[in-house]
N, C-alpha and C positions, 0 to 999 in steps of 0.2 A: 566613393573611393576611400579606403582607409588612409589614415595619416601616414602609416608606414609605406604604402604603395605610392602615395601622392608625392613623397619627397625622395624617391629612390635616386633620381638624377642628381640632386644636390648632394646626397650622401655619397654617391660614387665620386662626384667631383672633389669633395673635401678630402676623401681618402687619397685620391691621386695627388692632390696638393701636398698633403702631409708626407706622402712617400717620397716625393722629390727632395724635400728637405731632410728626411731621414738619411738618405744616401749622402747628401752634401755635408751635413753636420758631422756624421760619424766617419767621414773619410779623413778626419784630422790625424789619426794615428798613422794611416798609410802615407799621407802627405808629409808628415814629420820625417818618416823614414826616407821618402823619395827626395826631399830637398837636401838632405844630408848627402845623398849619393850624387845628385845632379849638380848641386852648387857648392858642395864642400863646407856647408855651414855646420857649426858645432851643435851638440845636443841641446845645450842651454838656449842657443839662439833659435833653434827650430821649435823649442817648446813654447815660444811666445804665441804660436799660432792658436793654441788652446785659449789663451787670454783674449785674442782678437775676436774669437767666436763667442765666448761666454760673456765678456763685458759688453759687447754690442747688443747681445740678446737682452741683458739686464737693463742697460741704459735706454734702449728704444722702447722696451715694454713699459718702463716706469714713466717715460716722458709722453708717450702717445696713447697708451691703453685707454685712458679716460675719454679720449676724443674720437675713438674709432666708431662708436655708435653714431656720432654726428656725421662722420665722413661716409659711413656705409660699409657693411661687412664685405659685400661682394666687390665693391670698388677697391677696398683696401687689399683684398686677396689678389685681385687682378694686378694691382701695382706691384705687390711683392713678387709675383710670378714673372711679370714682364721685366722687372729690374734684374732679378737674378738670372733670367735667360740671357739678357744682354751681357752681363758680367761674365757668364760662362762662355759666350762667344768670343769675348776679348782675351780669355786666358791663353789659348794656343797662339794668339798673335803677339802676346807679350810674355813669353815664358821666363819669368824672373821670380826671385824669392819675394820681392816686395809685392808682386802681383798676387802671390799666394796669400800674403797678409790681407790685401784688399779683398780677395775672394772670401776669406773667412769673416771679415768684418761685414761685407755685404750679405753673406749667408746668414749671419747672426741677426742683423737688422731686419732682413726680409722675413726670417722665420718668426721673429717677434710679432710682426704684423699678421702673418699667416696664423700662428697659434692662437692669438687673441681673437681673431675673426672666426676661426674654425670653432673654438670652444663656445663662443657666443652664438654662433649659427646653430649648433646642436640644441641650444635652449629654445630656439625658434621652431625647430622641426620635430621636437619630441613631445609626445602626448602626455607623458607622466614620468615620474622619477625612474621607474623600472626600465622604461624605454631609453631614458637618458643614460642610465648606468650601463645598459647593454651596448649602446652606440659608442660610449666612451671606451669600453673594453675592446670592442672590435677595431676602433680607430687606432688605439695604442698597439694592438696586436699587429695590424698591417704596418704600422711604423717600424716595429721590431723586425718584421719579415723584410722590409725594405733595407733596414740596417744590415741584415744578413746577406741580402743580395748585393749590397754595395761592395762588400769585400771581393766578390767575384767579378763585378763590373770593372773595378779599378785594376784587379790583377790581370784582366784580359788585355790591358793596354801597357803593361810593364814588361820590358825586355830584360830578362835575367842575364842574357849573354852580354849586354852592355848596361851595367848599373848606372852609368852617368848619362844615359840617353834621355832626351827630352820628349820622347814619343808618348810618354804617359799623359802629357798635357792634352792629347787628342781626345781623352775620355770626356773632356768638357764639351766637345761638340755633341756627344750623345746626351749629356745632361742638359745642355741647352735645348735640344730637341724635345726632351721629356718635359722641361719647364714650359716650353711654348705650347706643347700638346695640352698640358694641364690648363694653360691660360685660355686656349680656345674652347676647351670643354666647359670651363666655368663661364666664359663669355656668353655662350649660347644656352646656359642653364638658368632657369628662372629662380628667383629667391624673393619672397615677400618680406620686406623689412619694415613694413608700416607700423608694426607693433612697437618697435623701439624708436622709429623716426619721430613719433609724436610724443615721446616721453623724455626727451633730452631737456636739460635745463636751459635757461635763457642765455647763459654764457659758458664758454669753454673753461674759464677759470673755475666756475662752480663745479663743473664735471670733475676737474682735477682735484679740487678740495674734497669732493665727495669720495673719491677713490682713497685719498689719504685717511679720511675719517673711518673707512672700513677697517683699517689696521687696528683701531682701538676697540673694536667689538670683541668681547671674550670669545664668541664663536669663531670669528675669523682668526684671532690670535692662536687659538688651539689648533686650527686647521693649518696655518702656515708653518707652525712648529712641526706638525706631522709630515707635511710634504718636504720641508727642508731636510728632515732626518731621513725620510725615505730615499730621496735622491742622493743624499750623502752615502747611504749604504750601497745603492745600486751603482753609482758612478765609481765609488771606491773599489768595488769588486770588479766592475767591468774594465776599469783602467789598469788594474794591477793583476788581473788573472793571468795574462800572458807571462808576467814576471814570476808569479807564484808557480805556474806550470814549469817554467824553466829552472828556477833556482831551488824550489822545494821538491818538486816531483822529478827533477832531472830530465825533463823532456828536451829534445832539440828545439832551437829557437823557432824554426818554421812550423813544427808540430805544435808548439806552445800556442802560436797564433791561430792555427787552424782549429784547435780544440776549444779556443775561446768562443768560437762561433756557436758552440753548444749552449752557451749562456743566453745569447740573443735568441736562439731557437726556442729554448725552454720558456723564456719570457713571452715570446709570441704565442706559443701553445697555451701557456697559462692564461693569457688574456682572452684567447678564443674560448677556452673552457669557461672562464668567468663570465664571458658575454652571454652564454646560455644559462649558466647557473644562477646569475643575478636576477634572471626573470622569475625564478622559483624560490630563491633563498634570500632572506633579508641580508642587507649588506654587512651588518655588524658581526653576526656569528661567522659569516663567510671570511671576513678579514681576520678575526681573532684566530680562527682555525688555521688560516694561511700563515700567519706570523708565528704561531706555535710550531707548525711544521717546519718553517724556515729555521727556527732556533734549534730544533731537534736535528735537522740536517747538518748544521754547523758542528754540533757536538758529535755526530757520527763520522762526518767526512774528514775533519781535521786530524783526529787521532790516526786515521788510516794514512793520511798524507805524511804525518810525522814518522810513521813506521816504514816509509819507502826507503829502500836501499839505493843510494845514489850511484853505487858502483855498477848496478845492473844496466846494461845498455838498452835503450828504447829506440827502436827503428821505425815504428809506425803506430797507427791507431790500435792495432791488435796486440801490441806488446806494451801499451801504456798501462800504468797502474790503475786499479779500480777507482782510486780517489779522484783521478782526472775526469772520470765519467760521473761520479756522484756529486761532487761539489757544485758543478754548473747547474744542477737541478734545483738549486736554491732559487733560480729565476722563476721556476714553475710555481713556487710557493709565494714569492714576493710579488709576482706579476699583477694580481688584482688590486693591490693596495693603491697605487697612484691614480689609475683611472676612476676607481670607485669613490675615493674620498673627494676627488675633484668634482665628480658628478653630484655627489650628495651636497657639497658646498654650493655649487652653482644652482642646483635645483631649489635650494632654500632661499635664494635671493630673487628679487624682481628681475625681469628680463632686461630692463634697461641698466641694471647694475652688473650684469654678467661680464661685459667686456672689461670693465674696470677691475673686477675680481680676477679675471683671467690674467690681466697685467700683473697683479700681485703674485699669482701662481707662477708665471714665467720668471719673474724676478727672483723669487725665493727658490725656485727649481735650479736656476743658473748658479745662485750662490751656494746652494747645497751641493751641486755637482762639483764645483771648484773646490769647496772645503773638503769634501769627501776624498777627492783625489790627493790633495795636499796632506791631509792627516794620514791616510793609508800609506802614502809614500814615506812619510816621516817614521811611521811605525816599522815599515819594511827596513828602513835604513838603520834605525837604532835598536831594533829587537830582531824579529824575523817575520817571514810571511805568515806562518801559522798564528803568531800572536796578533798580527795586524787583522787577520780575518776573524779570530776569536773575539776581538773588540767590537765586531758588528753586533754581538749580543746585547751590548749596552743600548745603542739606539733602537734596536728591536723592542727591548723592554720598555723604553720611554714611549715609543709609538703606541704600544698596547695601552699604556696609561692614558695617553692623549686621546686615543680612540674612544675610551670609556667616557671621558669628559665630553668629547665631541658628540657622542651618541646622546648623552643627556641634554646637551645644549641644543642640538637640532630638534629633538623631540619637544623641548620647551618652546623653541622658536616657532615650530609648525603649529603647536597648540595655540600660541599667542596670535599667529597669523589667521 
């Protein structure tokens, strides 16, 4: 039996695990809107939900990533799924704002456990780098499809006739069922972890120190700068595209949100395409081409956006300006960057180091996402939306430079190994 066929069950399981958290994590925008309607909290008070999510991801990843290989990847994933399933069941029983804070803190903490375990598990079930890269792309593509579906899942439980209704809390029953389904699929799926069980150090403290030492390697430093900047771009655009559509393209608020789903869809499609392309094309030319196309799209779409006449009434998708369709396609170009550089970095390390490295990935991803949203928001406030998105060209250029260094360092590392 080929390695690919041998591990189909665990691959299916980790995709389901990842999709559960894609819906929960990316519901924060919807929940921010709903808690304002249901509990009358202010915008600034509602905005703290983002911090509960991101800070718990970063903190838990930093503290426990080095120890997950010792605990066991499957056991850690089961704990994360079981815990979030129980919290989801509690949500409709305690429909309060503080419970929403607890929900996102629990989601962030559980996702940190899941992501570290999932990324490390991919290292165990991949025969070579190309298979590793392909699996990472497919995994992240399914993540974005789940993000896209999450908008429709939550909207199905929202009562437009009664904005203050608490009926939307019932969505968490469905999410609890999905979490527990993922739990039982994983429970009855085999995973051989003997390769890492016998390679942990004598003490947990040594594992933690080893993770910190990774940060000082030039290869790792170049890598974390790259993922930080990538997530800064992606989260900045994703968080502020509805505002861009509304204020710059003069779309109605509801249509602005609907058309933002095109970005998630284009990222998912881009990662599916990259999942196949990465089996045939070396990662470096693929990513350089993708980033150059992303920069070109910015230079094409934003002048079109600036020429939009705000006095022209837009009533639906068919009357939306062309820029509203072109700019979200940047997701198609940026899509391969994150999963591929993660895969290349993890593939370069020993398998017993991959959980610790994934912890660093999650920490710097969370920091990049928060920073990107804050910087883009400040640029929106002090300049305008077009200027804010033009500034994405700066991190794109820096990532191109970092990738060139990263390519040289990985080649040298592999040659030495």
